[in-house]
N, C-alpha and C positions, 0 to 999 in steps of 0.2 A: 767242213769249211775249207775252202781253197785259199791259200795265201797268194796275194798278188805278186807279180814280178816286181823287183825293186831296181830302180835305176838311180844312180847317184851322179852321173855325168851326162852331158848332152850326147856324147858318142854312144853310151849304153842305151839311152832312150831312142836314139836314131835307129839302132838295130831292131828294137822292138816295133817301132812305128813302121819301119820298112816292111816287116813281116805282115803287119795288119794291112798295109796298103796293097801288097801283092794279092791278098785275099779280097781286096776291094771292100774292106770293112770301114764303116763310118766311125769317127772318133769323137767322143764327148769328153770334155775336160771340166773338172771341178778344181778351182784354184783356192788353196787354203794356206794359212800360216801355221797349221798344225793345231794341237790341243783340240782334237776333233770331238764333237758331241752330236746329239740327236739332230740338231739343225743341219750339220754337215751331212749326216746320213740321209736327210730328206733331199739335199742337193744331189747326192750320189744316185738316189733312186730316180730322180728326175732325169739325170744324165743317162741312166740305163734305159729309160723309156724312149729317149731321143736318139740313141746311137748304139751301134753294135759293141763298141769297145769303150770302157770308161777308164780314164787316166785321172788320178788325183795328184795334184802337186802339193808338196809340203815344203814351204819356203818362207822363212821370216825375212821379209824384204827390207834391207836397211835403208833403202832410198825413201821409204814412206814414213820413217820415224824422224821427228824433229829433235832438236836439242832438249834434254831433260825429259824425253818421253821414255816409254818402258821397253825399249829394244832389248836391253840386257836381261830384264826379268820376265820378258814375255814367255809364257809357259811353253816348254818344249818336252814332248813325250812321244817320240817317234815309235817306240815299240807298241805303245797303246794305240797310236794312230794306225799302224799297220794292222793290228788286230781288228779294229773297227772296220777298216777297209776290207779285210778278209771276210768278215761277217756280212758285209754289204756286196760281196761278189765283185769287187773292183779288180780290173785286169792288171793295172800298172800303178805303182806309187813312184812318183818322181820326186826324190828328196835330195836336191843338190845343195852344195855348200855355196856361200856367197861368191867364192872364187870361181865356181863353175858357171854361175850366171853372169858375173861381172869379172871376167879374167883381167880386165883393165878398167880403170875408172871411166865410166861413160862420158863422152864429150858431147854426144847428141842424144837428147831425150825427148819424150813426148810431153807437151805442155797442155794443161787442162784449160788454159785461157780463163775468161771471166767466170765461167761456171765453176771453176775450181776455187774461186775466191769467195764463194757464197757459203752459207751454213757452216759446216765444219771447217771449210777452207779459210774462214776469217781468223780462226785461232790456231790453225795448223798450216801455216804458209808452206807451200811446196809439197804438201802431203799427197795431193792428187796427181801432181806431176810424177811422183814416185810410183803411185799406184798404176797409172796408165802406162808408164815405161815398162814396168815388169809384166803387166798384162799383155802388152804388145809383144814383148820378147817371148813369153810363154806360149802365146797363140801361135807364133811362128815355130817355136821349138817343138811343140806337141803336134803341130799341123792339124789342129782341131777343126771339125766341122760344126760342132755345137759347143758352146761354153755356158755353163750354168752358174748363176750367182744368186745370193739371197736378197730378198727385197728389204731386209732389215737395214742393209747398207744402201739406202735409196739413192743418195747422191752419187756414190760410187757406181751403182748400176746405171744411172742416167748418163754419167760421163762415159762409161764403157760403151753404152749403146751409141752415144754421139760419136765417139772415136771410130767405132766400126763403120758407121754410116759415112762419116766425113772422109775417112782414109781408105774406104773400099776394102775392108777386110772380108774375106770370103768365109764368114762364120755366122751362125745363128746364135744370138744371145737370148737365153731363157732366164726369166726371173721366177723365183720360188718363194711363196709366202713365208713370212717369219714363223719360226717354231718357238713356242713358249712353254715355260713351266706351268704346272696347273694353276699357280697363283697369278699368272699373267706376265711374269718377268720374261723378257725376250732372252733366249739362249745366246750366250756369248762366252768366248774363251776367257774374257776378262772377269766374268762373274766369280771365278775362283779367287780373285783378290778380295772379295767382300766378306766382312765379318757377318755374323748373324744379324746384328743390329743394323749394319749398313745395308744388308740385303732387304730388310724390312723398309728402310728409307727409300731404297731404289724402286720399290713398287709404286711410288708416286708417278713414275714415268708412264707406266701402262694405265694407271688410273686417270691420268690427265688425258691420254689419248682416247680412252673410252668416253670420258666426259665431253671432249671436243666432238667426237663422232655423234654422240647423242644429241648435241646441240646443232647439228649440221643444217637442219631445216630453218634455223634462225639466221643463217648467213655467216659470213666470215668473222664479223665482230663477235657474234655469240660463240662461235667455235673457239676463238682465241681466249675469250674471257672465261669460259667454262674450264678450259684446260689450265689456264693460269691459276685459277683458284685451287686446283688440286696440287699444283707444284708449290704454291705459297703455303699450303697447309702442312707441307713436310718440314717447314722451318729451315733454320740455318744449316742443318746437316746436309741439305741438298742445295748445291750451287749450280743454278741453271746457266748454261752457256747461251742457248737460244731456244726459243719456241716460235716456229714460223709456219705459216700456211702458204704453200707455194704450188705452182703447177708441177705435176709429177714428171713431166718431160723437160721443161725449160728451166724449172726452178725459179721462175718469176713469181713475185708476190701475187696472191689471189685476192681480188677485191670484189668479185661478183659470183654469181652461181656457176656451177660446173664442177668438173673433176678437180680434186685438190689433195695435196699431201700435207698432213700435219706432222711436222718433224720436230723432235726435241733432242737436245744434248745436255747432259748435266753431269756433275762430278759428285761422288759420294766418297768421302775420305780421299784417297789418292787415286780412285778409279773413275775414269771417264766412261760414260755409257751413252749410247744413242738408241733411239727407237722412233717409229713412225706409224702412221695409219693413213690409208687412202679412203676418201669419202667423196660423195657428191654433195657439194654445198648448195643449199637452197632447195633440196629435194628430200622427200621421205626415204629415198634409196641411199642411206648412209652406208655405202658398200663396205667401208673399211672397218665398221664396228665389229663385225664377226671375226675379222682378221686378228684382233687383239686377244681373242680367246682361243686361238689355235694351240693345241697341246701336242707334245711329242707323241 
């Protein structure tokens, strides 16, 4: 196993990127907040297929955390993260401090607009502004040709794709299907917060998505009702933030046949979880159903 080069400052990363550019190597980036798991490994492997060089960023971005969110307790395990990156043949780990990314408080930021106020944005105001601002900065800093993101964060992925199109970023954005535990729970760094009992409750999210996908031939109402029954069956231990059926690209509500994203967010204990599945509503081709069973 080869350990990746480690850069902690923009200047250190610049030196490494300059060397890759001299050799005319394409660069793929996987942006993370650390606490890496098999889902991140899948992103790294996708980046390796798309580019000559893979850079993994490990940065807990303070701009995307609101008041009373889990910035201080978000899991940080850089040594383990570097080990996983080594096993996945990552070339560079960029692990900057907040001061390295924000040497001064930013006065100009990227705004997500109305798309950032939907789904998760309704209860996390400003969250996606922080996400897009750091993604824009890291795309410039890494000078990436390809950026790989997980489809589990569907709203984030849709917004990043929109930003890249609207602001003419010279980068290809690649989405990678959600990686799940054998029982269906979507992999997330926040799963570490769950007790055994809370984890069993959290399985209602993937059950709801499977039920919704199975009902796709019946239309939007049938999808929502089938998914809602599974969430309600979990009882008071599961506090649903939203369950919505939307267009995968625009996030507009779906009212008829065609591609759709069934997205859910809920809290179990103090842990907020999100998940989603893509399907074709009004068709026997419920494409997303298989996605909910993908294992590491």
